[in-house]
DRENDRENSE-602444 format. One record per atom (N, C-alpha, C, O, CB): atom name; z, y, x. Coordinates in steps of 0.001 Angstrom, whole numbers, plus 500000, padded with zeros to 6 digits. Glycine has a CB too. Layout:
<fimis>
  name      c3      c2      c1
    CA       Z       Y       X
...
</fimis>
This chain:
<fimis>
  name      c3      c2      c1
     N  773221  301441  342427
    CA  773077  299993  342472
     C  774199  299434  343350
     O  774482  299948  344432
    CB  771662  299576  343016
     N  774824  298370  342853
    CA  775856  297701  343644
     C  775633  296184  343594
     O  774775  295693  342861
    CB  777282  298068  343120
     N  776418  295463  344382
    CA  776241  294012  344505
     C  776396  293323  343151
     O  775619  292427  342818
    CB  777251  293433  345509
     N  777392  293735  342372
    CA  777645  293092  341085
     C  776455  293271  340133
     O  776052  292325  339455
    CB  778925  293663  340449
     N  775902  294468  340085
    CA  774752  294745  339215
     C  773550  293907  339639
     O  772842  293349  338801
    CB  774393  296250  339247
     N  773329  293828  340946
    CA  772206  293024  341448
     C  772407  291554  341105
     O  771481  290891  340637
    CB  772051  293195  342976
     N  773611  291044  341336
    CA  773893  289637  341031
     C  773686  289349  339540
     O  773156  288298  339179
    CB  775337  289275  341446
     N  774102  290279  338676
    CA  773887  290113  337234
     C  772400  290054  336911
     O  771959  289227  336113
    CB  774550  291261  336454
     N  771638  290932  337535
    CA  770199  290965  337309
     C  769559  289662  337764
     O  768672  289136  337092
    CB  769564  292154  338038
     N  770004  289141  338902
    CA  769441  287893  339420
     C  769665  286726  338463
     O  768816  285841  338350
    CB  770049  287568  340777
     N  770793  286724  337781
    CA  771080  285615  336871
     C  770497  285825  335474
     O  770273  284857  334747
    CB  772574  285414  336768
     N  770249  287081  335092
    CA  769774  287334  333729
     C  768250  287464  333619
     O  767693  287282  332537
    CB  770416  288588  333203
     N  767580  287774  334718
    CA  766128  287951  334693
     C  765433  286721  335270
     O  765980  286034  336133
    CB  765722  289215  335480
     N  764238  286453  334791
    CA  763481  285285  335238
     C  762976  285435  336674
     O  763013  284486  337458
    CB  762307  285042  334304
     N  762504  286636  337006
    CA  761929  286877  338334
     C  762371  288253  338836
     O  762193  289267  338160
    CB  760369  286781  338294
     N  762955  288259  340046
    CA  763460  289500  340635
     C  763074  289538  342107
     O  763172  288539  342819
    CB  765006  289619  340463
     N  762632  290715  342546
    CA  762352  290930  343966
     C  763292  292008  344484
     O  763429  293068  343873
    CB  760857  291332  344200
     N  763934  291737  345603
    CA  764763  292728  346277
     C  764002  293189  347510
     O  763633  292380  348361
    CB  766177  292148  346656
     N  763771  294495  347598
    CA  763030  295056  348728
     C  763972  295946  349521
     O  764396  297002  349052
    CB  761774  295856  348248
     N  764292  295504  350729
    CA  765221  296230  351607
     C  764436  297085  352584
     O  763529  296605  353264
    CB  766149  295248  352373
     N  764800  298373  352644
    CA  764113  299293  353547
     C  765079  300400  353958
     O  766252  300398  353586
    CB  762838  299890  352877
     N  764555  301340  354734
    CA  765328  302511  355150
     C  764372  303690  355299
     O  763182  303490  355543
    CB  766099  302239  356490
     N  764874  304918  355155
    CA  764011  306099  355251
     C  763301  306235  356597
     O  762228  306834  356673
    CB  764823  307334  354999
     N  763887  305689  357649
    CA  763305  305826  358988
     C  762270  304762  359312
     O  761705  304764  360405
    CB  764391  305781  360017
     N  762013  303850  358377
    CA  761113  302722  358624
     C  759713  303037  358094
     O  759491  303025  356883
    CB  761661  301431  357965
     N  758784  303316  358983
    CA  757407  303628  358581
     C  756702  302426  357961
     O  755951  302570  356996
    CB  756610  304124  359781
     N  756943  301252  358512
    CA  756336  300034  357962
     C  756803  299828  356520
     O  756013  299452  355653
    CB  756696  298793  358834
     N  758083  300075  356271
    CA  758639  299923  354917
     C  757895  300789  353915
     O  757557  300342  352819
    CB  760128  300280  354904
     N  757643  302032  354303
    CA  756988  302983  353396
     C  755513  302663  353197
     O  754962  302941  352132
    CB  757133  304399  353927
     N  754874  302091  354190
    CA  753461  301707  354052
     C  753318  300439  353212
     O  752361  300300  352450
    CB  752822  301492  355439
     N  754259  299530  353352
    CA  754178  298233  352673
     C  754575  298299  351202
     O  753972  297625  350367
    CB  755054  297235  353381
     N  755566  299090  350883
    CA  756120  299098  349529
     C  755077  299370  348440
     O  755018  298603  347479
    CB  757209  300130  349441
     N  754253  300420  348536
    CA  753281  300643  347456
     C  752269  299510  347316
     O  751811  299219  346212
    CB  752547  301940  347690
     N  751921  298877  348425
    CA  750991  297747  348371
     C  751625  296563  347637
     O  750982  295914  346811
    CB  750568  297328  349796
     N  752889  296294  347949
    CA  753595  295214  347259
     C  753734  295516  345772
     O  753484  294647  344936
    CB  754979  294992  347883
     N  754132  296742  345436
    CA  754314  297104  344032
     C  753021  296976  343240
     O  753032  296502  342104
    CB  754845  298521  343923
     N  751914  297393  343829
    CA  750610  297269  343169
     C  750263  295801  342940
     O  749802  295427  341861
    CB  749509  297952  344008
     N  750484  294976  343952
    CA  750192  293544  343833
     C  751109  292885  342804
     O  750666  292040  342026
    CB  750344  292847  345201
     N  752380  293269  342798
    CA  753318  292695  341828
     C  752951  293102  340408
     O  752990  292274  339498
    CB  754753  293134  342145
     N  752595  294369  340209
    CA  752196  294838  338876
     C  750969  294068  338372
     O  750896  293710  337196
    CB  751896  296357  338905
     N  750024  293819  339255
    CA  748787  293142  338875
     C  748981  291649  338608
     O  748289  291072  337770
    CB  747753  293328  339956
     N  749918  291027  339316
    CA  750043  289566  339247
     C  751304  289047  338560
     O  751310  287934  338033
    CB  749996  289017  340616
     N  752357  289838  338563
    CA  753648  289351  338072
     C  754301  290383  337140
     O  755249  291058  337543
    CB  754587  289030  339259
     N  753807  290512  335907
    CA  754303  291562  335011
     C  755793  291447  334671
     O  756425  292450  334340
    CB  753510  291540  333740
     N  756353  290251  334748
    CA  757768  290084  334413
     C  758684  290166  335628
     O  759894  289977  335504
    CB  757974  288765  333722
     N  758127  290442  336788
    CA  758927  290539  338014
     C  759592  291904  338082
     O  758917  292934  338073
    CB  758050  290299  339273
     N  760905  291908  338149
    CA  761644  293156  338281
     C  761882  293416  339769
     O  762395  292548  340474
    CB  762997  293103  337491
     N  761514  294598  340246
    CA  761666  294942  341657
     C  762841  295908  341808
     O  762921  296929  341126
    CB  760355  295568  342227
     N  763740  295561  342710
    CA  764882  296422  343028
     C  764732  296850  344480
     O  764685  296015  345383
    CB  766262  295685  342785
     N  764657  298149  344694
    CA  764557  298691  346055
     C  765954  299056  346540
     O  766728  299701  345833
    CB  763609  299938  346104
     N  766256  298627  347761
    CA  767578  298857  348333
     C  767424  299575  349664
     O  766781  299070  350585
    CB  768352  297525  348511
     N  768018  300750  349754
    CA  768022  301544  350981
     C  769241  301118  351791
     O  770375  301430  351427
    CB  768046  303094  350674
     N  769005  300405  352889
    CA  770134  299866  353651
     C  770933  300955  354370
     O  772066  300709  354786
    CB  769634  298853  354662
     N  770365  302148  354521
    CA  771132  303226  355143
     C  772188  303768  354178
     O  773213  304295  354609
    CB  770195  304360  355596
     N  771936  303637  352872
    CA  772900  304088  351870
     C  773872  302983  351461
     O  775033  303252  351152
    CB  772169  304603  350647
     N  773394  301751  351460
    CA  774232  300629  351000
     C  774133  299441  351964
     O  773578  298399  351613
    CB  773812  300190  349573
     N  774666  299599  353164
    CA  774583  298490  354131
     C  775340  297242  353680
     O  775027  296135  354119
    CB  775121  298939  355474
     N  776333  297413  352806
    CA  777095  296262  352332
     C  776231  295334  351476
     O  776466  294126  351442
    CB  778313  296729  351533
     N  775236  295889  350787
    CA  774331  295046  349986
     C  773448  294224  350920
     O  773224  293036  350688
    CB  773451  295916  349025
     N  772952  294859  351969
    CA  772124  294137  352943
     C  772915  292995  353574
     O  772405  291881  353688
    CB  771607  295097  354038
     N  774136  293255  353978
    CA  774922  292193  354618
     C  775277  291094  353624
     O  775340  289923  353997
    CB  776202  292772  355236
     N  775508  291455  352367
    CA  775801  290452  351335
     C  774650  289455  351192
     O  774873  288266  350969
    CB  776075  291137  349983
     N  773420  289950  351323
    CA  772242  289093  351194
     C  771712  288626  352553
     O  770595  288116  352640
    CB  771146  289832  350442
     N  772504  288796  353603
    CA  772134  288376  354962
     C  770801  288963  355411
     O  769956  288264  355970
    CB  772070  286862  355038
     N  770630  290246  355158
    CA  769426  290963  355575
     C  769782  291814  356788
     O  770635  292699  356714
    CB  768851  291848  354410
     N  769116  291534  357904
    CA  769437  292228  359146
     C  768216  292870  359792
     O  768307  293404  360897
    CB  770075  291271  360117
     N  767071  292820  359109
    CA  765836  293447  359604
     C  765137  294082  358412
     O  765286  293637  357274
    CB  764894  292399  360328
     N  764376  295126  358695
    CA  763627  295770  357615
     C  762172  295914  358020
     O  761888  296040  359211
    CB  764231  297151  357265
     N  761257  295901  357097
    CA  761490  295595  355688
     C  761759  294108  355469
     O  761262  293254  356204
    CB  760295  296034  354852
     N  762550  293822  354450
    CA  762789  292440  354041
     C  762568  292355  352533
     O  762999  293223  351774
    CB  764240  291963  354433
     N  761894  291301  352126
    CA  761640  291035  350725
     C  762280  289700  350364
     O  762022  288682  351005
    CB  760115  291030  350421
     N  763115  289718  349334
    CA  763681  288486  348787
     C  763167  288347  347365
     O  763250  289290  346579
    CB  765257  288493  348831
     N  762644  287193  347033
    CA  762166  286949  345673
     C  763007  285827  345073
     O  763157  284752  345653
    CB  760636  286584  345657
     N  763542  286114  343904
    CA  764356  285149  343169
     C  763603  284731  341919
     O  763119  285573  341163
    CB  765749  285741  342805
     N  763508  283430  341709
    CA  762919  282869  340502
     C  763978  282024  339821
     O  764544  281112  340423
    CB  761640  282029  340821
     N  764235  282331  338580
    CA  765245  281617  337794
     C  766611  281626  338493
     O  767326  280624  338481
    CB  764793  280170  337543
     N  766964  282763  339101
    CA  768279  282932  339711
     C  768448  282352  341096
     O  769524  282467  341683
    CB  769277  282339  338847
     N  767419  281735  341631
    CA  767527  281114  342963
     C  766574  281795  343935
     O  765450  282154  343584
    CB  767224  279591  342891
     N  767049  281964  345165
    CA  766179  282564  346181
     C  765004  281632  346420
     O  765179  280461  346760
    CB  766956  282835  347511
     N  763816  282164  346240
    CA  762599  281376  346398
     C  761834  281760  347662
     O  761224  280906  348305
    CB  761706  281547  345182
     N  761866  283041  348015
    CA  761068  283530  349139
     C  761842  284590  349902
     O  762492  285452  349312
    CB  759721  284095  348651
     N  761761  284511  351226
    CA  762382  285510  352100
     C  761377  285843  353193
     O  760976  284980  353974
    CB  763744  284989  352712
     N  760981  287105  353233
    CA  760037  287577  354252
     C  760636  288809  354916
     O  761206  289674  354250
    CB  758628  287900  353629
     N  760501  288876  356223
    CA  760986  290042  356968
     C  759921  290538  357916
     O  759060  289797  358390
    CB  762265  289704  357744
     N  760020  291825  358166
    CA  759149  292528  359107
     C  757686  292439  358739
     O  757254  293072  357776
    CB  759344  291987  360486
     N  756917  291671  359479
    CA  755467  291624  359283
     C  755134  290591  358221
     O  755330  289391  358414
    CB  754734  291297  360610
     N  754623  291082  357086
    CA  754248  290159  356011
     C  752924  290594  355404
     O  752609  291783  355344
    CB  755351  290096  354920
     N  752181  289641  354972
    CA  750913  289895  354315
     C  751148  289948  352810
     O  751750  289037  352241
    CB  749863  288809  354681
     N  750684  290994  352174
    CA  750834  291118  350726
     C  750138  289952  350032
     O  750687  289365  349099
    CB  750261  292468  350227
     N  748935  289618  350482
    CA  748188  288502  349881
     C  748946  287182  350017
     O  748969  286372  349090
    CB  746803  288375  350532
     N  749564  286974  351175
    CA  750319  285742  351392
     C  751549  285691  350475
     O  751868  284639  349920
    CB  750748  285629  352872
     N  752233  286822  350319
    CA  753391  286881  349431
     C  752970  286540  348005
     O  753624  285739  347338
    CB  754051  288280  349482
     N  751886  287142  347539
    CA  751379  286874  346186
     C  751023  285400  346045
     O  751371  284767  345048
    CB  750144  287758  345874
     N  750338  284861  347031
    CA  749924  283458  346990
     C  751129  282511  346899
     O  751089  281516  346176
    CB  749090  283122  348228
     N  752188  282826  347633
    CA  753369  281952  347638
     C  754142  282005  346320
     O  754768  281021  345926
    CB  754293  282336  348784
     N  754099  283130  345653
    CA  754851  283292  344405
     C  754045  282841  343187
     O  754622  282393  342196
    CB  755271  284748  344233
     N  752728  282957  343253
    CA  751847  282815  342089
     C  752064  281525  341282
     O  752323  281585  340080
    CB  750423  282870  342545
     N  751963  280401  341914
    CA  752027  279136  341172
     C  753377  278927  340475
     O  753399  278668  339272
    CB  751757  277972  342114
     N  754508  279031  341199
    CA  755785  278826  340497
     C  756043  279892  339432
     O  756608  279589  338381
    CB  756935  278820  341498
     N  755636  281130  339691
    CA  755807  282193  338703
     C  754998  281875  337444
     O  755506  281984  336328
    CB  755379  283560  339293
     N  753743  281484  337632
    CA  752898  281155  336485
     C  753458  279973  335681
     O  753387  279964  334452
    CB  751478  280836  336958
     N  754003  279001  336367
    CA  754590  277843  335691
     C  755814  278251  334859
     O  756028  277729  333765
    CB  754983  276767  336722
     N  756599  279171  335376
    CA  757803  279616  334691
     C  757489  280510  333494
     O  758229  280503  332510
    CB  758704  280351  335656
     N  756423  281264  333564
    CA  756149  282262  332528
     C  755108  281822  331505
     O  754837  282549  330550
    CB  755696  283533  333169
     N  754527  280653  331691
    CA  753494  280230  330733
     C  754080  279344  329630
     O  753352  278900  328743
    CB  752368  279477  331463
</fimis>
């Protein structure tokens, strides 16, 4: 995965989530499966891209991500949501639900 591929995906897909993490981040590993389960249940058209900042720090800096875990959600090519560190899965779902449903119905 590189910046160009991600940027293409952001412009071509209706809903995209970028999840920034690192192998040394325990919170990242605990949160990711919960987010993926919630996204699968609520947002079937949401494409999730996982980015390991230890392997590709240039992608993190391109998106101004300086803390992990960080979740960026793009709707219709525009950044809609940015959450870092401590986030509630339910709150993330709640914030995305209405605009996502409006776009996909």
